[in-house]
N, C-alpha and C positions, 0 to 999 in steps of 0.2 A: 204589951211593951209595943211603939211603933218601930219604925224601921230607922236604926240611928244615923245621927247626921256628925258632922265635923263640931267639934265642941262638948257632945255630948260625951257623958262616963265612961260609954261603951264602944266610942271611936277609937281604933288603935293610934297612938301618940304619931306622931309626925318627925321628922329627924329635922336637923338644923335649917332655921328659914321657911320651914312649912314642907319641905321638900319630903319625899316618901322617904320610907324605911328601905335600907337596903334589899337586894332578894334575898341575900344569905339570912338576914335577922327574920326575913316573912316566914323562911322555910323553919329556923329554929323554933317561932313561934308557933306555927303550923303544929310542928311534932309535942309542942309542949302541950297546947291543946287535945288534941289528939290522944296524947298520954293520960290528962288527967280524964277526958271524957269516959277514958275503957279504964278506970281505977287505977291507972300507974303500972299494971302488971305489965311480964313480958309479954313481946308482941310478936313472937315468930322469929325464926331465924332472921339474917339479915341477907342479903343480896349480892351475889357475886359480882365483880366485873367481867370484861371481857375476858378472854385468854388472850395470852402476851403471843409473841412469834415464837417459832422454835428456836431454841439455841444450837449451834453447830453441833456435829455429832462428836461423842467423845473418842472416838478413833479414826486414826486416819486411813485404815484399813480393815475389810473385814467387817465383823458385824460391831454396834454400839450405839451409844442408848443417846437420845435428843430429848429436852426437857420443855415446858411450858408452864407459865405459873398466871395466877388469877389474886386478885385481893378480895376479902371480904367489906362491906361497906355495911355498919351497922348502926342504929341510932342507940342511946342508952336506954337499958333496960330489954333491949333484943337478943335472943340466943343466938349462939355462932354460926354462920352458914354451914349447911350440910354440905358434905363432899369434900373432895381435896383441894389443896390450893396448886399440889404441882403433878404435873401427869408427862409419863415418860414414853416415848415409843421407841421402836427398834428402828435403828436407820442401816442399812447393807451398802455397804462401799464395796470396791472391787477389791479379790482377794490379797493378802498379804503375800510380799514376794517370799519364795519357798528358802526358810534358813531364819525366816524372820523372829526375833525372840518373842515368845508370849506375853502378854500385858500383865498378868500377874508376877512372872519372872522378872520383869524390869521393876515391879512395885517394891520386892524384896531385893533386888540388886541394889536399889537405892542405899542401904544400911550396912553395904560391904565395907568392910574397914572401919565403920564407925564403932566405938565404944557404945555396949549397952546393957544391961542390968547392972547397972551403978558400980561398974570397974571398969578398967580400962582393957579388958581384952576384946579385942576385933573378931570378926567370923565373918566366914563368906555364906549368903545365904542363898537358900532356893525355897520354891512353893512346897509346903507339907498339906496333902488333902485329906490327913484322918484326922482333923479337928471335928469336932461337932457342929460351930459354925462355918458355912461354906463360904461367907463374905467377912469374916475377919480377915486378915492379912497375919496368913500364920505364913511364918518360913522357917525351914530345919536348917541349922548351922550346919555345915558342910563337916563330916567326920566327927560329928556329936551324936549324941543319944537324946537331942531336946531340939525342940521348937520353940518360938516367942511369936505371940501375936502383937503387930503392931499397929493395931486400932481396926479402923472398915479400910476394906479395897475401896479403889475408885469406882463410880458408877461406870456400869459397861462392862466389868469385868466378870468373865465367864466362872458360872458358880464353882463349875468342875472341867476338865479337860475335855472336850467334845460335846458338852450338854449345851441344849438350847438356852436353857435357862442362864439369865445374866443379873448381877448385884446391882441393887439400887437402893439407896438410902440404909445399907445394911441388911435388906430383906433381898430373898432370891425369887425371883418374880417370871413368870414365862410369859411370852408373848403371845395374844391372842391374835385371831385370823385379822381382826381390824389394826394391827400391828402394838397396838397398845400394851405394855408389860403391866402384867397383873389384872385386865380387862376379864378375862374368863370366856371372852367373844369366842365361839366355835363354829364351823363350817357345817351348814345341816346336809342330808343328802345329797342337794342339788346343788351344792358347790356355794350357796351365798351365804355370806357372812351374817351369823345373828339370825338367821331364818328358820321356819317352821316346817320345813320340807314338803312345802304346798306347791312348790313349782314342777313339781318334777312327780312319776310314777315309779311304782318299785316292779319289777319285772321278776316272777319268783316261779319254776318248774321245775319238772322232774320229767327228764328224758327217760323213758324205759322201754322202746324199742328193741327188740331181742336181736333182731338180726338174724338173717338166714345163710349169711356167707360174711367169712372173715373180711375184713378189710376195711377202709375206710369208709365212716358215715357220718352225715352231718349230724348235727344236736341242736346248734342254733346259731343265726345271725346275732352278733353284738355289732349294735350300729355305731356310726359315730355319734359323740357326745355323752355314750354310757360312762357310770361313773359307778365307783364300788363295786366293782367285780368281782365274784365269789364263784367258785367251780369245784367239783370234790365228789368223789366215787370210791367204793372200795371193791375191787377185782383185778383181774390180770391183763384187761385193759388198758390201753392207753389214750392220754389228751392228746391232741394234734390242736395246732394254732395255724389259719393261714392270715397273710395278710391280704390286702385290696389288689396287691401286684401278682396273685395266684402264687406265691412264694411262701413255704413253710417256714414259719418262726423256729418251731421244732415238732420234733417228733413225723416227719416228712418222709415218705418214701422208703418205709418200711426200715427205717435206721433210728432207734432211741437216742436224743439226745440226753446230755447230762443236766440235773435238776439247777434252776439259778434264776437268775434274775435278766430278762430279756427287754429290750428296751424297742418300743415297737408301737406304733400309731399315736405317738406322742406321748407316752406314759411306760412304766415301768411294770411287766406282767414278770411275777415271783409263780415259778412253778417247782412243786415239791414231789417228790417220789419216795416213797418209805419202801420197806422190806414187810409192811403188813397183810398185804399189800394197800394201800392208800397214796391216790393221788389227788393235787390242789392246784389250783391256779387261781390265783390274785390279782386285783391291780386298783389303784385309785382311780386313775382316768383324770379327766375325760378324755376318749378317744379322739383322736383328729380323723380318722377315717374307720370305716368300715372293715370287721377283723371276721372272720369263720370260724365256729369251734367244731372240730371233727372227734371224734372218738376211732380207734384202731382196734377193731375189735379181734379177740383170740378165744372170748368164751362168751357165753350168755349173758347179755347187759343186765346187771341187777339193777340198775339204775343210775343217771347220773344228777345228781342236783346243780341247778347254776341260779344266779339271780343278780341284777343291777339295776342302776335308776336310772331312767331317762327323762330329760325334760317333756312336761307334757306336749310341746308343738310336734315332738319327735315320736310320741307313740303309735299314732293312726299309721306316719308312714312305716314304721316298725313294721306292724301288725299285717300291712299290705306286702310288704318285704318278704316275711316269712312265710305267708300264704303262698306267694309267688314261686318263691323258692323250693318249698313241700320238701319233700326227699327226691326230687327227680335227678340232684346231682350226687347223689351214693355211689360209690365206687367199688363193687363189689369186686371179690377176687375168685377166681375159681378152685377155691377151696372152703369146705365145709367147717364150719364151727364146731366143735366137741363139746357136747353138752356133758354138764357135770352129772354124776351120780346123784338121785336123789339122797337128801341128808334125812339121817333117821330123824324121826320126832326127839324133841327135847324132853329130857327126865331132869328130876331134879338130882342135883348131886350137891354131895359138900362141899363147899371152895377149898381148893388145895392148900395148903400152906404156902406162903414165900419161899421159893426155891433158895433165894439168897439171904442168910441171915444178915442183921444189922451190922454195920463195920464198926470197929472197936474206935473211940474218943481218942484222936491223937491231934488236939489243936495246942497251941500255946506258943509264945515267942522261942523257948528251946528246941521245940520241935521245927518250927521255921528254920531255924540258924542251921540246925545239924544237915537237913535236905539241901537245906541252898548252899550250905560252904562244901558237902559232899558231893554235889551234883557237878555233870558236865554242862549239862543246860538247863537256863530257865528262862522261859519265854511266854507271852501270853497267847492262846491258841484259841480258834472257834472250832469246835467239834464239828466235823462235817457228817460222819458216819461212825458205826459201830460194827464190827462182825467176831464173830466168835469160830477159833482154829483152835479145834481141840482142845487142850485144857491151858488155852490162853484166848485173850481178846484183844483185837487189833482194832486201833482208832485210827480213822481218817483226821487230820486235823491242817489248820491252814494258819501258818504262822502270822499273829499278829504284829508282836514287839519283841524284840531280843532284851533279856536282861545280864545273860552269861552264855558266854558261848564259847566252847574249846576247841570249834571246829566249824565248818559250814553250814549252815539249815539252809533247806528250800523251802519256797513259798508253802509248799503241801507236803507234810511229812507222813509217816507210819508211827505211832506210840504203840508199844506191845504192853499188857500189862497180862500178869498171873493169873490163871484160874478163870472158869465159869463166871466166880462171881469176884469181881477186882473191887478193894480197896483202897481209894475212895472210888466210886462211879462215875463215868462222865456221861452226861447226856447231852444228845445231839441237837445241834445251832445251839448252843451255851457257850459261852467263853469261860476259860480258865486260866489260872496260874499255875505254869505246869512245871517242876524240878524233875528233871529226869538224867539217867545215866545213858552212857554209851556201852553196848556190849557187841566186843566182835568175836566171831567162832574161833575155837583155835585152828580153823583149815582157814580162817578169812572168806569162806562162803558168804557167810552171815554179819552185817553191820546194822545194827539196830537199836533205837531209841527205847529206853526201858521205864516205865514208871514202877517202882517196887511196890510191894503190898505194903497199907497203909504207910505209905509215901503221901509227897507234899501236892495235892491238886485243890487248889481252892477257888471259887467262883470269883472273875476277876471284878476288880471295881476302883474307883480311886485310893479309897483306902489301902485295898490291896498293894497297890501299886508304890504308895508310899513305905507299907512295911517292906516290900523287897528290895528298895530302892535303902532302906534303912540297913536292913540284912547284910545287904552286898559289901558296906564299911564295916560289918562287925567280924567279917571272916578273916581267920588269919592268913597274913601272906604268905 
């Protein structure tokens, strides 16, 4: 068959007065022809339109979410588009003013004084964080022992107090490093979002120089741009850190500093020391200038492990700096290091049983109410340290939040527990909800916070926070 001409049966029909068909009709005809030619089956997924613009932030201060959307265009027989029609990103605004009412509290307060639950009774509502779905608007009726769910929270509501996750369309999502909620994007060791750690190199070594004199010895230069810094050792020696101005950040001039977080070189350096003895140093980085890591030797050095990541372009200059530095800047002191006596060779022994038996189970609402109502103080505390004194255990704690107080509390307190194996035990560097009593000796020389045996000490969580607030309303006046 030859090429069709106007008037042939294979020539497409024209519009009125011989005018060509409209473009829309031609596109539809082309789609039908393609569908017929391929058997009329599914043609694969449709195609998305371009993303629309981002909406305004859901919040007027602090953190919130912004959303954009797109539409799926598909012909008859095509599958739906692959992917999401909406995308949410984190928007960060200036911090809210001190004392501002949290977003979830505002949503619960909308129902204050309104009849609910099919009755004419009205209540005052506050957030309840102990329910299973964190993205439902679960509100507790003040003075009552029940809560009610008013549906979903608004987008941009924090999943729980202080948590980085936000609620979006009823789901609790974390922002990725790209700012998109639920993307799962993370930074690699080089600080690149979604990278493959191919733009930096890892420096990992062990400083084993034993040293002949007590004093400060250089361990390594931590150059500008270093990330994911980790240092650790087990000995009675002490790590020390110098800034580029020549001043010590901690443990300088033969004076030991307190463990904690130090801000230096544009990052936060976390320094820990235990009675193990064990010391660690860590920082996320990147460092904005060079740091010098030293060790204050008091005994032979068993080895100091350190590592950090450097951009590739900074690795060779670091090597040259390290070689030039050498160990000429060691600062030996006129005192010899006392060597340890040689340890006897290890021999197989039967593991000793745990000297502390398991604590009795003391859970449940009745136990919580008993200790809450009979205590003098109830507060959230971070355990900073633990020490045994004769037949007692002393915990140093930092008071984070106070629920009940029959007297003033300092920012740091000591909490005493009976026995060398107190129940329940408290682990350092963990947060607990504590119900304690105040004990004053007859002569007034001792005034202590006391945690009774089998008392109330639970790991703090938003659910535990809600239980504590509920227990406070159940105690007799």
